[in-house]
ROSE-4610 file (N, C-alpha, C; in Angstrom, 1 decimal, always signed):
// ROSE-4610
residu = [P/P/P/I/I/I/F/F/F/M/M/M/P/P/P/E/E/E/K/K/K/C/C/C/N/N/N/D/D/D/H/H/H/K/K/K/E/E/E/G/G/G/Q/Q/Q/I/I/I/L/L/L/M/M/M/Q/Q/Q/K/K/K/Y/Y/Y/I/I/I/V/V/V/G/G/G/N/N/N/M/M/M/I/I/I/Y/Y/Y/P/P/P/E/E/E/S/S/S/A/A/A/R/R/R/E/E/E/N/N/N/G/G/G/I/I/I/Q/Q/Q/G/G/G/K/K/K/V/V/V/Y/Y/Y/I/I/I/S/S/S/F/F/F/T/T/T/V/V/V/N/N/N/M/M/M/N/N/N/G/G/G/F/F/F/V/V/V/T/T/T/N/N/N/V/V/V/E/E/E/I/I/I/E/E/E/R/R/R/G/G/G/V/V/V/N/N/N/I/I/I/I/I/I/L/L/L/D/D/D/R/R/R/E/E/E/A/A/A/I/I/I/R/R/R/V/V/V/V/V/V/K/K/K/S/S/S/L/L/L/P/P/P/R/R/R/F/F/F/K/K/K/P/P/P/G/G/G/K/K/K/Q/Q/Q/K/K/K/G/G/G/K/K/K/P/P/P/V/V/V/N/N/N/V/V/V/V/V/V/Y/Y/Y/T/T/T/V/V/V/P/P/P/I/I/I/N/N/N/F/F/F/K/K/K/L/L/L/G/G/G]
num = [1/1/1/2/2/2/3/3/3/4/4/4/5/5/5/6/6/6/7/7/7/8/8/8/9/9/9/10/10/10/11/11/11/12/12/12/13/13/13/14/14/14/15/15/15/16/16/16/17/17/17/18/18/18/19/19/19/20/20/20/21/21/21/22/22/22/23/23/23/24/24/24/25/25/25/26/26/26/27/27/27/28/28/28/29/29/29/30/30/30/31/31/31/32/32/32/33/33/33/34/34/34/35/35/35/36/36/36/37/37/37/38/38/38/39/39/39/40/40/40/41/41/41/42/42/42/43/43/43/44/44/44/45/45/45/46/46/46/47/47/47/48/48/48/49/49/49/50/50/50/51/51/51/52/52/52/53/53/53/54/54/54/55/55/55/56/56/56/57/57/57/58/58/58/59/59/59/60/60/60/61/61/61/62/62/62/63/63/63/64/64/64/65/65/65/66/66/66/67/67/67/68/68/68/69/69/69/70/70/70/71/71/71/72/72/72/73/73/73/74/74/74/75/75/75/76/76/76/77/77/77/78/78/78/79/79/79/80/80/80/81/81/81/82/82/82/83/83/83/84/84/84/85/85/85/86/86/86/87/87/87/88/88/88/89/89/89/90/90/90/91/91/91/92/92/92/93/93/93/94/94/94/95/95/95/96/96/96/97/97/97/98/98/98/99/99/99/100/100/100/101/101/101/102/102/102/103/103/103]
x = [+57.0/+58.3/+58.8/+60.1/+60.7/+61.3/+61.1/+61.6/+63.0/+63.8/+65.2/+65.9/+66.1/+66.6/+67.9/+68.8/+70.1/+69.9/+68.8/+68.6/+67.5/+66.9/+65.8/+66.1/+65.5/+65.6/+64.3/+63.1/+61.8/+60.8/+59.6/+58.5/+58.1/+58.0/+57.6/+58.6/+59.9/+60.9/+60.8/+60.6/+60.4/+59.3/+58.1/+57.0/+57.3/+58.0/+58.4/+59.4/+60.3/+61.3/+60.6/+59.6/+58.9/+58.1/+57.4/+56.7/+57.7/+58.9/+59.9/+60.3/+60.5/+61.0/+59.9/+58.7/+57.6/+57.5/+57.5/+57.5/+58.7/+59.9/+61.1/+61.3/+60.6/+60.7/+59.5/+58.5/+57.3/+57.5/+57.1/+57.2/+55.7/+55.4/+54.0/+53.8/+53.0/+52.8/+52.4/+53.1/+52.9/+51.5/+50.9/+49.6/+48.6/+48.8/+47.9/+48.1/+49.3/+49.6/+48.9/+49.0/+48.4/+46.9/+46.3/+44.8/+44.3/+45.1/+44.7/+44.2/+44.7/+44.3/+45.1/+44.4/+45.1/+44.2/+44.7/+43.9/+44.8/+44.1/+44.8/+44.6/+45.6/+45.5/+45.8/+44.9/+45.2/+45.7/+46.8/+47.4/+47.8/+47.6/+48.0/+49.1/+49.9/+50.9/+51.3/+51.9/+52.4/+53.9/+54.4/+55.8/+55.9/+56.6/+56.6/+57.6/+57.7/+58.6/+60.1/+60.4/+61.8/+62.0/+61.0/+61.1/+60.9/+60.4/+60.1/+58.7/+58.5/+57.1/+56.5/+55.3/+54.5/+53.0/+52.3/+50.8/+50.4/+51.0/+50.7/+49.3/+48.4/+47.1/+46.5/+45.7/+45.0/+43.8/+43.6/+42.4/+41.4/+41.8/+41.0/+41.8/+41.5/+42.2/+41.6/+42.4/+41.9/+41.7/+42.7/+42.7/+43.8/+43.6/+44.6/+46.0/+46.2/+47.5/+48.2/+47.5/+48.0/+48.2/+47.2/+47.2/+48.5/+48.8/+50.0/+51.3/+51.3/+52.5/+52.6/+51.5/+51.5/+52.0/+51.6/+52.0/+53.5/+54.0/+55.4/+56.3/+55.9/+56.8/+56.8/+55.6/+55.5/+56.3/+56.2/+57.0/+58.5/+58.9/+60.3/+60.9/+60.0/+60.5/+61.6/+62.6/+63.7/+63.2/+64.0/+63.7/+63.4/+62.4/+62.1/+62.8/+62.8/+63.1/+61.8/+61.7/+60.4/+59.7/+58.4/+57.6/+57.8/+57.7/+57.8/+56.6/+56.3/+55.2/+55.8/+55.8/+56.4/+57.8/+58.6/+60.0/+60.2/+59.1/+59.2/+58.7/+59.4/+59.0/+57.6/+56.8/+55.4/+55.2/+54.2/+53.8/+53.0/+53.2/+52.5/+51.9/+50.6/+49.9/+49.8/+50.2/+50.1/+49.1/+48.5/+47.7/+48.2/+48.7/+49.2/+48.5/+48.3/+47.8/+49.0/+48.8/+49.8/+49.1/+49.5/+48.8/+49.5/+48.7/+49.1/+48.4/+49.2/+48.7/+49.4/+48.7/+49.3/+49.4/+50.5/+50.7/+51.2]
y = [+68.1/+67.6/+68.4/+68.3/+69.1/+68.1/+68.2/+67.3/+67.6/+66.5/+66.6/+67.6/+67.4/+68.5/+69.1/+68.3/+68.9/+70.0/+70.1/+71.1/+72.1/+72.0/+72.9/+73.7/+74.9/+75.8/+75.9/+75.6/+75.7/+74.8/+74.8/+74.0/+74.4/+75.7/+76.1/+75.6/+75.8/+75.4/+73.9/+73.1/+71.7/+71.3/+72.0/+71.7/+71.9/+72.9/+73.2/+72.1/+71.7/+70.7/+69.3/+69.1/+67.8/+67.8/+68.9/+68.9/+68.8/+69.4/+69.3/+67.9/+67.2/+65.8/+65.0/+65.2/+64.3/+64.6/+65.8/+66.1/+65.6/+65.7/+65.3/+63.8/+63.0/+61.6/+60.8/+61.6/+60.9/+60.5/+59.3/+58.8/+58.7/+59.5/+59.4/+58.0/+57.2/+55.8/+55.9/+55.2/+55.2/+54.8/+53.8/+53.4/+54.5/+55.3/+56.4/+57.5/+57.7/+58.8/+58.4/+57.1/+56.6/+56.7/+56.6/+56.6/+58.0/+59.0/+60.3/+60.5/+59.6/+59.7/+60.7/+61.6/+62.6/+63.0/+63.8/+64.2/+64.4/+64.7/+65.0/+63.8/+63.2/+62.1/+62.7/+62.5/+62.9/+61.7/+61.9/+60.8/+61.2/+60.3/+60.6/+59.7/+60.1/+59.3/+59.9/+59.0/+59.4/+59.5/+60.6/+60.7/+60.2/+59.1/+58.6/+59.3/+58.9/+59.5/+59.4/+58.5/+58.3/+59.0/+59.7/+60.4/+59.6/+58.4/+57.6/+57.7/+57.6/+57.6/+56.3/+56.3/+55.0/+55.3/+54.2/+54.3/+55.1/+54.8/+55.6/+55.0/+56.0/+55.6/+56.6/+56.1/+57.0/+57.6/+58.9/+59.5/+59.7/+60.2/+60.3/+60.1/+59.0/+58.6/+59.0/+58.8/+59.1/+57.8/+57.0/+55.8/+54.9/+53.6/+52.7/+52.9/+53.2/+53.4/+54.6/+55.7/+56.9/+56.8/+56.1/+55.9/+55.2/+54.1/+53.3/+54.1/+55.0/+55.8/+56.8/+57.4/+58.3/+57.6/+56.4/+55.6/+55.3/+54.9/+54.6/+55.8/+57.0/+58.1/+58.6/+58.5/+58.9/+58.0/+56.7/+55.7/+55.9/+56.5/+56.8/+58.0/+58.8/+60.1/+59.8/+60.6/+60.5/+60.7/+60.4/+60.5/+62.0/+62.2/+63.6/+63.8/+65.1/+65.4/+65.3/+64.5/+64.2/+65.5/+65.5/+66.5/+66.4/+67.5/+67.5/+68.2/+67.7/+68.4/+68.4/+69.5/+69.7/+69.1/+69.3/+68.8/+67.3/+66.6/+65.1/+64.8/+63.8/+63.4/+62.8/+63.2/+62.6/+62.2/+61.4/+61.1/+62.2/+62.5/+63.6/+63.0/+63.3/+62.9/+64.0/+63.7/+64.6/+64.1/+65.0/+64.7/+65.7/+65.1/+66.0/+65.6/+66.6/+66.4/+66.1/+65.2/+64.9/+65.1/+66.1/+66.4/+65.7/+64.9/+64.2/+65.0/+65.7/+66.5/+66.2/+65.9/+65.7/+67.0/+67.1/+68.2/+69.4]
z = [+240.9/+240.4/+239.2/+239.1/+238.0/+237.1/+235.8/+234.8/+234.5/+234.4/+234.1/+234.9/+236.2/+237.2/+236.8/+236.1/+235.8/+234.7/+234.1/+233.0/+233.3/+234.5/+234.8/+236.1/+236.1/+237.2/+238.0/+237.3/+238.0/+237.3/+237.9/+237.4/+235.9/+235.6/+234.3/+233.3/+233.5/+232.6/+232.4/+233.5/+233.4/+232.5/+232.6/+231.8/+230.3/+230.0/+228.6/+228.1/+228.9/+228.5/+228.3/+229.2/+229.1/+227.7/+227.4/+226.1/+224.9/+225.0/+223.9/+223.8/+225.0/+225.0/+224.2/+224.6/+224.0/+222.5/+222.1/+220.7/+219.9/+220.5/+219.9/+219.8/+220.7/+220.7/+220.2/+219.8/+219.3/+217.9/+217.5/+216.1/+215.7/+214.7/+214.1/+213.5/+214.0/+213.3/+211.9/+211.0/+209.6/+209.2/+209.9/+209.6/+209.9/+211.0/+211.3/+210.2/+209.8/+208.8/+207.5/+207.1/+205.8/+205.9/+207.0/+207.2/+207.6/+207.7/+208.1/+209.5/+210.4/+211.8/+212.5/+213.2/+214.0/+215.1/+216.1/+217.2/+218.4/+219.6/+220.8/+221.8/+222.3/+223.2/+224.6/+225.6/+226.9/+227.7/+228.3/+229.0/+230.4/+231.4/+232.8/+233.2/+234.2/+234.7/+236.1/+236.9/+238.2/+238.2/+238.8/+239.1/+240.5/+240.8/+242.1/+243.0/+244.2/+245.2/+244.8/+243.9/+243.5/+242.1/+241.6/+240.3/+239.1/+239.2/+238.0/+237.6/+236.3/+235.7/+235.9/+236.5/+236.7/+236.3/+236.3/+236.2/+234.9/+233.8/+232.6/+232.0/+231.8/+231.3/+230.4/+229.4/+228.5/+229.2/+229.3/+229.9/+228.8/+227.6/+226.5/+225.2/+224.6/+223.4/+222.1/+221.0/+219.7/+218.9/+218.9/+218.1/+218.8/+218.8/+219.5/+219.0/+217.7/+217.1/+217.8/+217.8/+218.4/+220.0/+220.6/+222.0/+222.4/+221.7/+222.0/+221.9/+220.9/+220.7/+221.9/+222.3/+223.4/+224.7/+224.9/+226.1/+226.0/+224.8/+224.6/+224.9/+224.4/+224.6/+226.1/+226.7/+228.1/+229.0/+228.7/+229.5/+229.3/+228.2/+228.0/+228.6/+229.3/+229.9/+230.9/+230.9/+231.9/+233.3/+234.2/+235.7/+236.0/+236.9/+237.3/+238.7/+239.1/+240.5/+241.2/+242.2/+242.8/+243.4/+243.4/+244.0/+245.5/+246.2/+247.7/+248.3/+249.5/+250.3/+251.7/+252.3/+253.7/+253.7/+252.6/+252.6/+252.3/+252.2/+251.9/+250.5/+249.9/+248.5/+248.5/+247.5/+247.3/+245.9/+245.7/+244.3/+243.7/+242.5/+241.8/+240.5/+240.3/+239.1/+238.1/+236.9/+235.7/+234.7/+234.0/+232.8/+231.8/+230.6/+229.6/+228.2/+227.4/+226.1/+225.1/+224.2/+223.2/+221.9/+221.1/+219.9/+218.7/+218.0/+216.8/+215.6/+214.8/+213.7/+212.4/+211.4/+210.1/+209.3/+208.5/+207.6/+208.2]
């Protein structure tokens, strides 16, 4: 699938835009900031045949506070152009790292 099809020409560009979206829409939780909590959350999700993000799950978390923010931002992703196999739309599973870093 390609992220935000009206703004992308290919898969690589879509990946870059998806990462920019995640970074630009992530809100570092204040309680995590105050307690010095940081790390990389690995999150998986499915882009369904209609291009919507579904089945958002933490694959490897850091802390419940950061995990919840990672889930929130991934669930907010705009619609994708669905993946295709043999010309037909298919579900595609992604796993992406979301890095929470202080300072």
